Residue, then its C-alpha position, 0 to 999 in steps of 0.5 A: m485482450d479477449n484471451v486474457k484470463l484472470p486466476h479464478y479463486k473459488v471459495f467454499i464456506n459452510p453456509i452456517d459460517l457464511k451466514e454468521l460472517r454476513r450477520d456481523i461484519w466486525i467478526d475478526e475470528p477467521l472461519p474455516a473455508k476451502l479455496t481452489i486456485d486454478g485447480k489447486k485445492l487448499e484449506v484456509d481460514l477466512a476473515y474480512r479485512g480492513s475497518h471502514i471498508r467492511k461497511f461496503p457492499k463488496k467485502s475485502y478478505q484475508f486468507y490464512f493458509y492452513k493446509p498446506k501452511t504456505y502457498r507460493g511462499s506465503r502464509e496469507i494473502h489479501l484480497n482487496a475489493e477496491f470498491k471505491d476505485p472506479s478503475m480498480i487498478r490504482n493500488k496495483l499501478s502504485f505498487d508497480f510504480f514504487a518498484d519501478i523507482g527503486s522502492l520496496a513494494p508488495k506484488s499484486r495481481h487481479v483475480f476473479l472470485t466466486l464464493n459458494g458458487g456465487v460471483e463476487g467479481v474482480y479483486l486485487e490479490i496483494e502480497s503480504v508483507d512478512e518474512g516471506f516477502l523478505t525471502r522472495r526478494g533475498l533480503p536479510k531477515g529483519s523485523i517488520y512493523y505495520a503502521i496501523d493508524g495516524d500515530a505512526n507519524f514519527s512524532l512523540m505527539s499523538d495524532l489521535d489523542k492530541g497529547t504525548k504518546k504513551s508509548l514510542k511504539q504507538g501506531y505500530e503493530k509488529k508483523f514479524g520479529a522478536a520481542s527484542d526488536d522493539v527497542y530498535l523501533e523505540r530508539l528510531i522514534y526517540n532519535i528522530n525527535t531528539i537529535p539536535r538540528q546541527e547533528f541530524g544530517r550526520d546521525i539519522p543515517k545510522y538508523i534509517d536508510v535515507e536514500k530509500y526513504l527519499r524514494w518512498m517519499a517520491g512515490i507518495i508525492f507522485t501518486s498523491n496518497y494523502d495518508g501515505f506519510v502517517h499511515n499506509y506503510a510498513l517499516y522493515r529493519n534490515g537485519h544486515s544493515g540495521l537500518f529501517e526501510m519503508i514499504p508502501w501499503d493501501y494505495d487505492a486513493t491515488w492517481g487523481r481520486d481520494v479515499n472516497g473515490k472522488m476527484m482529487v485536485a493535483d496540488y492536494v499533497p504538498i511537494t514537501g509532504f508531511n510527518t516529523l521525519t520528513a520535515r527533519i530530513l528536508d531540513v538538511d540541505v544535502f538530503r533536500k537537494q538529493y530529494q529534488k534531484l530524485l523528483v526531477d529524474i523520476m519526472n524525466q523517466q517514470f512519471t510521464v504520460e508516455y510511461i504510465t499510460p500503456r501500463a494503465e491501459a494494459l491493466l484496464q483492458a485485462i480486467r474489463p471483461f471481468i468487470m462486466k461479470d462483477p455484480y458490484k461493478n458492471q453497472t458503472i462500466d461507463q465510468f470505468d471506461q473514463e478512468l484512463k483519461i482521468i489518470t493521464n489528466y492527473i499525471n499532466q496536472r501533477r507534473n505541472y504542480l511539482k515543476s512549479r514547486l521544485y524551487k521550494l527544495d533549493 
């Protein structure tokens, strides 16, 4: 794999702006910069991204294209430092897994970043979930909402305030769509919580694509993203069907490691998941059996050591030479070299746990 090359992202920013950026990590106002990608010169606006991750030594960035306004069909891209993931592949491995099991997911690729000539190291470029995301897939235009905190729990109750939500849109930020689209999100949250039990199985498919929701659920269950049910996702309302679909986001705390990079026990995320919508869907016999069959099918096909290992190994081998050049990661190369074993051990342990709990879906 010595001949593998990562795209080289060269960023140049006015030293005065860079000093200001580093002085206050909580600055949200983007700063002008120049970005060169494999010889292509672009003018961009640059900002830190994330919240708690801004405190890490290796920063994550967001780039907004200015001249030209789009690049490869995108108005913006995200560069994740993946600082707490010793493997730096869990996010990408998860997104690829979601796509393999038939769920919408952002595309991603590893890149090598330099800033004003200094090496920043290996990053994961993640596709922005916006109108370009839909266009590239030939999907109907529709509204997109980001789940920005734990109040995106499909409930009328706030996870953060421990009381009734002040707005049915609480926990969401609109990424794309018209003001008039908000009523569909509000109607979804309202109906999830008010449709009577005996009518739920008949009525909820009028608002959400249940089959796709179950595939998204399965993706969370197999990768063990603890926050996946209440935070790390986007909602897309398909303009043709009128139904909401789920898109995963922020999946570095997966495949056996938690948000702090610590080892995570294989039974940490229950087979039945959580959040109000998940509980109500699994309360419907036909949906629960559909979910059970989906889990079995995926365990027989994609969620196996034989399927995942070559994919994980290829990613690790591709970025390893560049990890050696990464000033934030090269000191922990021994840990990096153990990550494939940790991922494969997780798969075996998670399979055993899920098999032992399938009866709960009878």
